[in-house]
C-alpha positions in Angstrom: -11.0 4.4 -9.7 -9.0 4.5 -6.5 -9.4 2.1 -3.6 -9.4 3.2 0.0 -9.5 1.3 3.4 -9.8 2.6 6.9 -6.9 1.4 9.1 -7.2 1.2 12.9 -5.0 3.5 14.8 -4.6 7.1 15.8 -1.1 7.8 14.3 1.4 6.5 11.8 3.7 4.0 13.3 6.4 3.4 10.8 7.7 0.1 12.4 4.2 -1.4 12.4 3.5 -0.3 8.8 6.9 -1.5 7.6 6.3 -4.9 9.2 2.9 -5.3 7.5 4.5 -4.3 4.2 7.3 -6.8 4.5 4.8 -9.5 5.4 2.6 -8.6 2.4 5.6 -8.6 0.0 6.9 -11.9 1.3 3.6 -13.5 0.2 4.5 -12.9 -3.4 7.4 -14.5 -5.3 9.9 -12.0 -6.4 8.2 -8.9 -4.9 10.4 -6.5 -3.0 9.5 -3.5 -0.9 10.7 0.0 -0.1 8.9 2.0 2.6 9.2 5.8 2.7 7.8 8.2 5.3 7.2 11.0 2.9 5.8 13.4 5.5 4.5 13.3 9.0 1.1 12.4 7.7 2.0 10.0 4.9 3.9 6.7 4.5 4.2 5.1 1.1 4.9 1.5 0.1 6.7 0.8 -3.2 6.3 -2.8 -4.2 8.5 -3.9 -7.1 6.6 -6.6 -9.0 8.3 -8.8 -11.6 6.7 -8.9 -15.0 6.9 -11.3 -17.9 9.1 -9.0 -19.9 11.7 -8.8 -17.2 11.2 -5.2 -16.3 9.6 -4.9 -12.9 6.6 -2.7 -12.4 6.1 -0.5 -9.3 3.0 -0.6 -7.2 2.6 2.4 -4.9 0.2 2.2 -1.9 0.0 5.0 0.7 -1.2 5.4 4.3 -2.4 8.8 5.3 -3.0 10.2 8.8 -6.2 12.3 8.5 -5.7 13.5 12.0 -9.2 13.5 13.7 -10.6 11.2 10.9 -8.0 8.4 11.5 -5.8 6.5 9.1 -6.6 5.4 5.6 -4.7 3.2 3.1 -5.1 4.3 -0.5 -4.3 2.7 -3.8 -4.4 5.5 -6.5 -4.6 4.5 -10.1 -2.4 7.3 -11.2 0.5 6.5 -8.8 3.6 4.7 -10.1 2.6 1.8 -12.4 -0.7 1.0 -10.6 -2.9 1.6 -13.6 -0.8 -0.6 -15.9 -1.0 -3.6 -13.5 -4.3 -2.7 -11.7 -5.3 -6.3 -10.8 -2.0 -7.0 -9.2 -1.9 -3.6 -7.5 -5.4 -4.1 -6.1 -4.5 -7.5 -4.7 -1.4 -6.3 -3.0 -3.2 -3.3 -1.5 -6.0 -5.5 -0.3 -3.5 -7.9 1.3 -1.7 -5.0 2.9 -5.0 -3.6 4.3 -5.8 -7.1 5.7 -2.4 -7.2 7.4 -3.2 -3.8 9.0 -6.8 -4.8 10.0 -8.3 -2.4 7.4 -11.9 -2.2 6.2 -12.9 -1.0 2.7 -14.4 2.5 2.3 -16.6 3.7 -0.5 -15.4 6.9 -2.2 
């Protein structure tokens, strides 16, 4: 099951999104972040999360510009390693949403 939040704003502002991502990553020990503007309507966050076996897992969270319908933040189970570390991925996505002033949507 995917998780989705509505994010305030009318357009993707990479600097604002990156700042929220950096703030979120800094709240977790050993978590690093890469931010990629994949297209004019999509910015993806790639959080590298340390694991007990020493190989980091990757959490991917994306923000989409739905034009007239606004912005949404999405955590998709089939992206990166999200499904394998779903609890951690969900917490990171929720914290990122909070940093952006998001509110959960039912899908």
